C-alpha positions in Angstrom: -12.9 -15.3 -18.9 -12.5 -12.1 -16.8 -14.7 -11.2 -13.8 -14.3 -8.1 -11.6 -16.2 -6.9 -8.6 -15.7 -3.3 -7.5 -17.3 -1.1 -5.0 -16.6 2.5 -4.1 -18.4 5.3 -2.3 -19.0 7.1 1.0 -20.5 5.1 3.8 -23.0 7.2 5.8 -22.2 7.8 9.5 -24.9 7.0 12.0 -27.4 9.8 12.3 -26.8 11.2 8.8 -29.5 11.9 6.3 -30.8 8.8 4.4 -29.8 9.9 0.9 -26.9 12.3 1.4 -24.0 12.7 3.8 -24.7 15.6 6.1 -22.1 18.4 6.0 -21.8 18.5 9.7 -21.2 14.7 10.1 -18.0 14.2 12.2 -17.1 10.9 10.6 -16.5 10.5 6.9 -15.9 6.9 5.7 -15.3 5.3 2.3 -14.3 2.0 0.8 -13.1 0.2 -2.3 -13.5 -3.5 -3.0 -12.1 -4.9 -6.2 -11.9 -8.5 -7.3 -10.5 -9.6 -10.7 -10.4 -13.1 -12.1 -9.1 -14.2 -15.5 -8.5 -17.6 -17.2 -7.0 -18.6 -20.5 -7.2 -22.1 -22.0 -5.5 -23.2 -25.3 -5.9 -26.4 -27.2 -3.8 -27.1 -30.3 -3.2 -23.4 -30.7 -0.9 -22.8 -33.6 0.3 -19.3 -32.4 1.5 -20.8 -29.2 1.0 -19.8 -25.6 0.2 -21.3 -22.2 -2.9 -22.0 -20.2 -3.2 -19.5 -17.3 -5.4 -18.5 -14.4 -5.0 -15.4 -12.2 -6.9 -13.5 -9.6 -6.3 -10.4 -7.4 -8.3 -8.6 -4.8 -8.1 -5.2 -3.2 -9.8 -3.8 0.0 -9.3 -0.2 0.9 -11.1 1.4 3.8 -10.9 5.0 5.2 -12.4 6.5 8.3 -11.7 10.2 9.0 -13.0 12.1 12.1 -12.9 15.9 12.5 -14.8 18.1 15.0 -12.8 21.3 14.2 -10.4 20.7 17.0 -9.5 17.0 17.0 -8.8 15.1 13.8 -8.3 11.3 13.4 -7.5 9.8 10.0 -7.4 6.0 9.5 -6.6 4.0 6.4 -6.3 0.3 5.7 -5.2 -1.3 2.4 -5.2 -5.1 1.9 -4.2 -6.5 -1.5 -3.4 -10.0 -2.7 -3.1 -11.6 -6.1 -1.9 -15.0 -7.6 -1.1 -16.1 -11.2 -0.4 -19.6 -12.5 0.9 -20.2 -16.1 1.1 -23.7 -17.7 2.7 -26.3 -15.4 4.7 -23.8 -13.4 4.1 -23.1 -9.7 1.6 -20.4 -8.7 3.2 -17.0 -7.9 2.1 -13.8 -6.3 1.1 -10.8 -8.4 0.3 -8.6 -5.4 0.7 -8.9 -1.7 0.2 -5.9 0.6 -0.9 -5.0 4.1 -0.8 -1.3 4.9 -2.3 0.4 8.0 -2.0 4.0 9.2 -3.6 6.0 11.9 -2.9 9.7 12.4 -4.2 11.8 15.4 -4.1 15.6 15.4 -5.0 18.5 17.7 -5.6 21.9 16.1 -2.7 24.3 16.7 -4.1 27.3 14.7 -5.0 28.0 11.1 -4.5 24.9 9.0 -2.0 23.3 11.3 -2.4 20.4 13.7 -0.1 18.9 16.3 -0.1 15.3 15.1 1.2 11.8 15.7 1.3 9.0 13.2 1.4 5.2 13.6 1.8 3.1 10.5 2.4 -0.6 9.8 3.3 -2.3 6.6 4.1 -6.0 5.6 2.8 -8.8 3.3 0.7 -11.9 3.8 2.8 -14.8 2.4 6.2 -15.9 1.1 7.8 -14.3 -1.9 10.6 -15.8 -4.1 13.3 -14.5 -6.4 12.3 -16.7 -9.3 8.5 -17.0 -9.1 6.9 -20.1 -10.5 10.1 -22.2 -10.6 11.2 -25.1 -8.4 14.8 -23.8 -8.0 13.9 -20.6 -6.2 15.0 -18.7 -3.1 12.7 -17.1 -0.5 13.2 -13.4 -0.3 10.2 -12.2 1.8 7.5 -13.5 4.2 4.9 -12.4 6.7 6.7 -9.8 8.9 9.9 -10.3 6.9 10.1 -7.4 6.3 7.6 -5.7 8.5 7.8 -1.9 9.1 6.4 0.1 12.0 6.7 3.9 12.0 5.9 6.2 14.9 6.1 9.9 14.1 5.4 13.2 15.8 5.2 16.6 14.2 2.9 19.1 12.5 0.1 18.3 10.0 -0.9 20.9 7.4 -4.5 20.6 6.1 -5.3 23.6 3.9 -8.2 21.8 2.2 -10.3 18.8 3.0 -8.7 16.5 0.4 -5.0 17.3 1.0 -2.8 16.8 4.1 1.0 17.0 4.6 2.6 15.7 7.8 6.1 17.1 8.7 7.5 14.9 11.5 11.1 15.7 12.5 10.8 13.0 15.3 10.2 9.6 13.7 11.1 6.1 14.9 11.2 3.4 12.2 11.4 -0.3 13.1 12.2 -3.0 10.6 11.3 -6.5 11.6 12.6 -9.7 10.0 10.8 -12.5 11.9 11.5 -15.3 9.4 14.4 -17.5 10.6 15.9 -18.1 7.1 15.8 -14.4 6.1 17.1 -13.3 9.5 20.0 -15.7 9.2 20.8 -14.4 5.7 21.0 -10.8 7.0 18.4 -9.0 4.8 16.7 -5.6 4.7 19.5 -3.8 6.4 19.9 -6.2 9.4 23.0 -8.1 10.2 22.9 -11.9 10.1 20.8 -13.3 13.0 19.2 -10.0 13.8 15.4 -9.8 13.8 14.8 -6.1 14.7 16.5 -2.9 13.5 15.6 0.6 14.8 16.2 3.9 13.0 15.6 7.5 14.1 15.0 10.3 11.6 12.5 12.6 10.0 9.4 11.8 7.9 7.3 13.8 5.4 4.0 12.3 4.3 1.7 14.0 1.9 -1.7 12.6 0.9 -4.4 13.6 -1.7 -7.8 12.0 -1.9 -10.5 13.5 -4.1 -13.1 12.8 -6.8 -11.1 14.7 -9.5 -13.9 14.4 -12.0 -17.3 12.8 -12.1 -17.0 9.1 -11.1 -13.1 9.3 -11.1 -11.5 9.0 -7.6 -7.8 9.7 -7.0 -6.1 8.5 -3.8 -2.3 9.0 -3.6 0.2 9.3 -0.8 4.0 10.0 -0.7 6.3 9.1 2.2 9.9 10.3 2.5 12.1 9.2 5.4 15.6 10.2 6.3 17.7 8.3 9.0 19.5 11.0 11.0 22.0 8.4 12.4 23.2 6.7 9.3 23.5 8.2 5.7 20.8 10.9 6.2 21.4 12.0 2.6 19.7 8.9 1.3 15.9 9.2 1.4 13.5 6.2 1.6 10.6 6.7 -0.8 7.2 5.0 -0.7 4.7 6.4 -3.2 1.2 4.8 -3.6 -1.5 5.7 -6.2 -5.0 4.3 -6.6 -7.2 5.6 -9.5 -10.8 4.4 -9.4 -13.0 4.9 -12.5 -16.7 4.1 -12.6 -17.5 3.9 -16.3 -21.3 3.3 -15.9 -23.6 1.4 -13.6 -22.1 -1.9 -14.5 -18.4 -1.3 -15.6 -15.5 0.0 -13.5 -11.8 0.1 -13.6 -9.0 0.5 -11.0 -5.4 1.3 -11.5 -2.9 0.8 -8.7 0.8 1.7 -8.7 3.5 1.7 -6.0 7.1 3.0 -6.2 9.6 2.1 -3.4 13.2 3.1 -3.0 15.1 1.9 0.1 18.8 1.5 0.2 18.5 -1.4 2.7 16.7 -3.5 0.1 19.3 -5.0 -2.3 18.9 -6.7 -5.7 21.1 -8.6 -8.2 23.6 -10.2 -5.7 25.6 -13.0 -7.3 28.1 -15.6 -5.9 27.4 -14.4 -2.4 27.5 -10.7 -3.2 25.3 -8.3 -1.4 23.7 -6.7 -4.6 22.7 -3.1 -5.1 19.7 -0.9 -4.1 17.2 -0.2 -6.8 13.8 1.4 -7.5 10.9 -1.0 -7.1 7.7 -0.4 -9.1 4.4 -2.2 -9.3 1.4 -1.5 -11.5 -1.9 -3.4 -11.4 -5.0 -2.7 -13.6 -8.4 -4.3 -13.3 -11.7 -3.8 -15.1 -15.1 -5.4 -14.8 -18.5 -5.3 -13.1 -19.4 -2.7 -10.6 -21.2 -2.7 -7.3 -21.8 0.6 -5.4 -22.4 1.0 -1.7 
């Protein structure tokens, strides 16, 4: 059994025309809701396999304001998923909280003086061996949590593309879980709960209906810490592709790629491990609801 609920489309601002979004509306808002459920049951199945149940949900909201002089772009992404196979413990398949707000004042041409505030973390605990009793906690709510505050210039040559160049950026990493703080994770020393970095940020974003009923939303963040190993760049690249097949069927494809040298993998016998590229892909298809 597989069930998916999906919604995408512009939300009319107050005072706009009843059937179309007025071209002079100052606010432009949109949203995506996706819910996918699946279940597999096997009885005396000669080919083998395990019973399973899984579900994941996505909520993405955007609200952008522009009066020609002042611009304000806001984005919120919430995602969570769980899968359970056989007699094993349930484990996460997705867990994401991502909020950003960017305020700009027109400087001239396609450039804006801009400031960005962003926040990123996850809802619940994560483990190194999901679904097993003998496992170690490796993440939790606000462990890590990331807060970025940036100031610079924002380039907006067209409505659907923006690129922020912020040479003044403060990045704060939070590890508020006692166990993970004591272990010294995510670039913090043992017992530390907060780490600050100062550097530069480049953030590019593209959001457009690239063909009829196909919406592409992608963003790329690059951060360099001026004070420690500035040659190593933190990368966070998100992509969401939304496809409305017809009035009843839709599909969403989500990917995220992260590289951060402060996040280590593969440590054995007390070793610290090595940094590596993280990649996540999530695909859902099912029923459609438009608003």
